[in-house]
N, C-alpha and C positions, 0 to 999 in steps of 0.2 A: 504494500500500500504506500503510495506517495502522498504523504499527509502534509498539509500546509495550514497556516493560521489565517483567520479572517473574521469578518463579521457576518452573522446570519440573523436575518430578521424576516420571518415568514418564509417566502420563497426567494427573497433577495439575498444574494451572497456576494460579498466584496472581499477579495483577497488582499491581505495586508500589503502596503506599498513595497516594503523591503522584500517580502516573499515574492512579489511579482518580478522584481529585478533579479532575484535568485533564479526563478524559473526561466526567465528569458536569457539572461546574460551568462549565468554560471552553468545551470543544468542544460540549457539549450533544448528545452523540451519542445515538442512539435504540437501544433493544433490537432485536436482529435484524440490525444492521449488521455487515458484514464487519470482522473485527479480527484482528491478528497480534501475537503476543507473543514476544519473544526474551529469553533469559537472559544474552545477551552471551558465552556460552560455546560457541556453535556450534549451539544448538538453536533451532527456530522452531515455534511453535504457531499454527495458523490455525483460525478458527471464527467463531461468531456472538456478538455482544455480549449479555451479560445485565445488566440493570439491576435492582437491588433497593434501593429507597430511594436512599441516597447512595453505595451501593457498586456497583462494576462487576466483572463476571466474564466468563468466556468459556465458551461451549459448544464444546468442542474437537472439531474434525472431522478434523484431521490434525496430526501432529507429525513434523517432520524433524529428524534428528540428524546430527552430524558434518559440518555444512556447511563448505565450503571457506573457508580463511582466506587472507589476503594473504601472499605470498612475493616477495622476501626480507623477513625480519623487520628492523625498524628500532627501535632504542632511542636516544632523544635525552636526554642529561643536560644540562639548561640552567639557567643561573643566573637567578634572578628579577630582573625589571627594577624600577626605582623606581616606575614607573607600572604597577601590576599589570594594567591593562587590556591592555597589550601582550603579556604572557605569556598572558592568557586568549585573545587573538586567535590567538597561535601554537597553543595547544592545540586550538582549534576547527578551524583549517585543517589542522593536522597529522593530526588524527583523521580528517577527511574524506579525506585522502590515504593512509590505511591504516597509520599508525604503530602499532607493536606495544606500545611501552612508553615512558613519560616519567618522568624523575627530575628533581626540583628540587634543584640542588646549591648549597651555600653556599661561596663563595670569598672570598679576601682582600678583593676590591673590591666584594663584594655589599653594597648599601646596605639592601635590604629583607630582614630576617631572618625575619619572621613571615609565614607563608603559610597561607591558608585552603585546605588541601588538599581538604577535603570539597566546597567550592564548585567547585574545578577538576574533581573527579571527576564532579560533577553536569553540568558543562559538557561533559565528555567523553562522558557517556551521551547527552546531548541531541544532540551532533554525530554520534554513532554512529547514532542512530535516524534523524536527518535524511538521512544518506548511506546508509541501509539496510545497516548493518554488523551482522553476527550474532556477531562476535567483538569484544568491547570491549577497548580497550587497557588495560594495567596503568598505574595512576597511583600512583607510590611516594611515601612520605612524604619530606619534605625531608631532606637528608643533607649532611654536610660532604664536601668533595671528597676528602680523605684517606681517609675511611671508604668512600666510594663505590668507590675504586680497589681495595679489598680483595676485591671480589666480581665483578670483570669479567675477561674474556678479552682480554689485550692484543693478541692476534693480529688481531682484527677490531675494534679500538677506535682511534678517531682523535680528534684535537682540532683544532678550527678556531680559529685565532687570527690577529691582524692584525700580528704582529711581522715585518715584511718582512726584517729583518736575520737572521732565523733560518730554517733550512731547512724548506721545506714542499713537499709534492707536490701536483700538480693533482688536484682531486676526481675528475675524469673518468678518471684513470689508476688509480684504486683497483680491484683485481680484484673481479669479482662473487663474492659469498659468500651463504650461506644467511641470515646475520644480520650486522648492522653496529651498532656503538655509536658515537655521536658526542657529544663534549663541546663545549658552546658557553658562552662566558663572559659576564660581565655588561657593563654600560656601563663602559668603561675597560679591558675585556678581562681576560684572565688576566695575572697578574704574571709577570715573567720568572723569578722564583723558582719559581712554580707550573709554568710551562712546562718548566723544567729538571727539576723533580720528575716531571712526566709523562713526559719523555724517559727518565729513569732507570728508569721503570716500563714502558719499551718501548711507550709510546703514541706513535703516529706523527702528525705534524702535517700538516694539509692546508690548501690555499688554496681559497677560494670565489670567486676571481676578483679583478679589479683594483680593484673598488669596495669601500669600507668599508661593511659592512652592519650595521644595528642588530641587537641580540640576537635579537629575535623574527623579523626578516627572515631572518637566517642560519638559524634553525630551520626556517622555512617552506621556504627554499631547499633544505636537505638533505632535507626530507620530499618535496619535489617531485622531487628527483634520484632518490630511492628509488622513488617512485611510477612514474617513467618506466621503471624496471627490472622492475616487477611482472609476473607471469604469472598 
C-alpha cells in the first residue's frame, strides 16, 4: 500500500502539499497508479492517482471511516535528550508500536530546552505512514513538568526512575487499563525533589528492570511493553 497524508472531508480528498511534491518529484509516480490517503484520524481514501503538472490528486473510489485504533492507549511524557537524534529515534519507534500521545517535558536536569516540535510531528507522520497507521499520535508542545501534572489522571500515571533507594513497583505488575501515562526523565534522571513532588501528586513509581536505560531506550521499552498488550 502506498499511503500518503491529506485531508478528507466527505468525498473530498486533498493530498498534503509536501506529499504531492514527494509523489511527483521524488517517487515519480504515474497517473493511474493505485494510491491511498489517510487523514490520521481514522479515515482512509483509496483510488487512482491524478497528475496535473506539478500537482497530485486522487480519483476517489472508496472511503473508509472509523477504522480501528490501537488499544490500550499509551501517553509517554519524556524529557528531551542533549542529542536530539535520540529523542527522534524514540519517536519513530514508539509511533511504529502504536503510541497514542507524546509530550516533551522540561525538568530540572533537562539540558536541551529548545525543541523543534514541528520536525518531530513530521517524523511522527512519516513513521505512521510507514507502519500503515490510520490514527496518528498526538505530539504536544513542550511543557514544564509542573504544568504537565495539572492535566493528567494520577490513577493511571507512572514515573520510571533509577533511584533504587526509593520504592518502585515492577512494570509487569501494573494492572491492565484502557490508557496509561508514563513519565521518563532526562540524562541524570528526575531529581529526588521532583520524584517527591510526583509522589505527592499520587504518581506511582515503576522499575524497568535491573539495567540502567538511556532516556530514549526507556521510552522504547515502555512502548514495546504496551504494544505487547494491544488487541
